[in-house]
N, C-alpha and C positions, 0 to 999 in steps of 0.2 A: 862573431862565427860571417861566414860569404855565403851568403844564400845569391843564387843563379834562379834566371825562369831560361830554358832551352828544350829545343826538340822539338816546339810543338807547344809552347806552353804547358810542361813539364818544371816540375822545383826541384830544386839542388841544390844541398851544404859540396862547397869546395873544400877538399881538404886533400893539400900538394896535388900532384899532379888526377890528379879525381875528380868528380866529382857521385858523388851519395844521390841514387834520386828515389830525393823522398818528396815526391810527387800527393801521394795519401793526405799528405800535413791537410794541404785545403779542404780540406773537407769539414775541418774546425768551421773554416769560411760559413754562416748562418746563409738560406740562399734569399735570394733580392726576390722581388715584384717589381714591374714599372711599373712607375719612371725609378731608373735606376737612378743610385747616387751618383753625386761626378766627383768621385774623390775615387781612390781606388783603395778597393777591398782588400786584399795584401798587410798591403802598410797598414792600413784601419785594423788589420784585427796578426799583427808580426807576435807579437808579443804570446800568441795561442799558439798559432803559426809555429813557430821556434820553436815551441813547447812540446807540441810535438812531432814537429820533426827530431830534436831530442833524440826520443825515442826508437824512435824509427833507424836512426843511423847505422845498429850495430849492424841492423840487420838488412841492410837496402842494398837492392842492385846498382855496381858498380860500374864507373864506363869510363874510361882515359878523358882525359878532360879536352885533348884536340879533335877526340873524336865526335864533338857534340856541339852545336852550331849553337850560339851563345844570342841571347837576344837579351833587352835593357832589361836591367834588374827590377825597372817599372813599368808597368802592364797601362795602368794606365789614370798618367797624373794631370787633374784639376788642371793646374797652369804649368808650363815650363821658362821660370820665372830668371834673368839672365839682369848681370853686372857686367855694365857696360866700362870704360878706362879706371879699370878698379887695381895696376902698377903705379906706379910712378913712372917706373922707366914704358911702359906700353906707352902713357902717358906726352910721354918725349918727344918716343918715335914718331904720335900722331903727330904732333906740333913741325917734324919736319917735312916728313910722310901725304900729303894732305891726300892721298887715296885710301890710306886711315878712318878718316876723319867727312868721308863723302857720307853726306845724306844730313848734317850737319850744319847748315845753312842757317846765322844767327847764333847759333854757340856762342857767343863773347868769353867764354872760360871752357877751362879740359878740369870737372871735377865731377863727380860722379852725386855730388849732396845735388845740384847744380843739372844733372841732365838726367836723375833718377835711375827708375829701373827698366825693363822692358820686357812683353814675353814672346813667345815663338809656340808658334802653331802650335798642337801634338801631332800634326802629323808627320808634321816633321824631323818625329822621335823613330831611330834602328837602332841595335844593339849592334853589337861588335863582330856578328857568325853575315851583316846584311853588307854587303856595298855603299859606299857612298857614291850620290852619280847625281856629275856636277851639269848645271845650265852655264846658257851663256854665256861662249866658249869667245866671242868676242872683251867680255871680261875680266881680272881680277874671284880666280877663286881658292878664298885663304882659308887657312887650320888655326884654331883658338882651341889652345888645350886648357882646361880648367876643372877644377876643383870641385864635383858635384854634392849640394848637401839635400838628403832628401828630408821631407816634413813627416813624421812621423804622427803628431798629434793635430788639432785643428788647433788654435791659436789667431788672437788677435791684440792687439796692440800688446804685445809682449818686450818686459823690459829683457834686452843685452843681458844681462846679470842671470835670467830666465833663456836665453834664446836656446843653448841648445840638450834643456831636456826635452826640448822638441823637436829632436832630428833623432829619425829612423837608421838613420845610417850613410855613409857614403860612396859616391862612385868620381871618374872619370867619366867628365863631359870631353867629348869635338863642336864649339860652335863655331861648325861651317859657317863659316858668309861671301855672298858677291857684296865685290865690291860695286858703288853708283852715287846715282844724287835722292834717292829714291830710300824714305823711312823704314830706316836700322828691322823693323820687324819684317817687314813684310819681303827684301833681300834676307833672311837671313830665315826666314821659313817652307823653303822651299823643300820639297822630301826627302828625307835623309840626312836633312841639314844638321840636325839634335841630334851627336852618336856620345849614347851613355852606357859605359861598363866595366869590367867583366862582368857587372856582379856587385852587389848592394852588400858592406863591411861595414857590421854592430861597432857602432862609439866605442864599444870599451875597444878595440883592439885598434882605435884609432890614436884615440889620447887626444892629444891638443891638435886642432884641426889647423893653427897660426901656424903652424909649422910646418909642413910638407916638404921639402924637396919633388916637385912639378916640372916635367922633360917634356918633350915630342923634336921624334925624332922622323924624318920623309926621307925616304931610299936607303937609310943608314948613317943620315945627313945630321947633323945636328942644328937644330934649328930655335926652338926658343927650351931655357934652359934657367926656373930660379925658382925663388919655396917660396911658400904661403904665409908666409911672416911677412911679406913684401907686401900684404894686399892694403890696401888705400880705408879699404871699409873689412874688416876679420866676418869673420862666420856668424858670433853675436850681432855684430852692428847689422849686417844685413837680415838680417833676420827679424830684427828690432827694427828699421826701418822699411822691408817690403811692406811690413805688420800695420805700420802706421795707414796705409792703404787699401789694404783689405788681407780678407781672412786669410789665411794660411788651410791646407785642408789639407789628410793624408793622404800622403803621397805626391804632393809639387814637387816640383824639383827645382831647385838654386842653382844654377847656372853661378860662379862668384867670382870671374873675370876671369881678365888671359894677361900673361903677363908680354913682355917686348921679343920679338924677334916672329913673326906673325904674316908669311908669308907663303904664298901660289902653288896649289898644289894645277895638278894634270894628270886625263885620263891615264891607268897603268900604276901607279903610284900607288904607295902602301908607306901609310904612318903608324911609327909606333909611338904611344905614347904610355904614360909611366909618371904615380906618384907614390910617392916613400908609406911603407901601410897598407894601405889600398891596394895597388897592385900596378898591372902593365899589362896593352892587348895590342894586338893591328889589327888594324883595318885598310879594307884598299881601295882604292879608286876605282870604278870603273871603268871598265878600257875606250866607253866610250858615252860620250854628250848625252844625256836620255832627250830620246825625243828624235 
């Protein structure tokens, strides 16, 4: 199934070019009291929500997909986890283009196992119906297209053989980046610099997440084109690696790394991202720099 959030927190099932409005399915989520949990309630109760959504689908109001504003499929991730240098070809280009390795002072190797994972601020998260608002016009602002895995169940110290049992679904992500010498989490946590969408695809539709064509074009020019089979740490290993260090909760977002070909964008550009069996989206860069 393809589950989306749209038009100010409505819930939809995507079928072809239509969205079936199954917002009443959210009623199965138990009411919460303060203090609220630090994870996503929709993802925590996803099985129940999907069961209710299926029963609502035959009579659900239908909207044209092109007529709705798609929001990030996860509203409240506890963590946005990112994998640096997770494609060998991207590692190779970073060795020759030093602007891609800025902020890595003191790093003697280019290996994800030595660099570790990093976090982006949750306030950076947007859906594909919003615009990316660039900052720092005196610096490079780059696109990085990535497969997104969304954690569905709380887990800690997961074995990679079991890791996919904890995945709620997959999306497409853009890890937008300002180049510079500051720590990467700082430069990548700008508002709107974590684009996730267009929807959440359940694992049964995706199959093997480690063999998916992935690409992005800017204004029709192909910039990045690869396959998730070329990841250094595959999805299972990333979940195992992350859960060695911290507990993963429902709704935690893992951006699994970007292939070679990252490049700059400027105001007014349109980025088209696509991942096989997951979907595709266009997202626009705002016409002016923020602020």
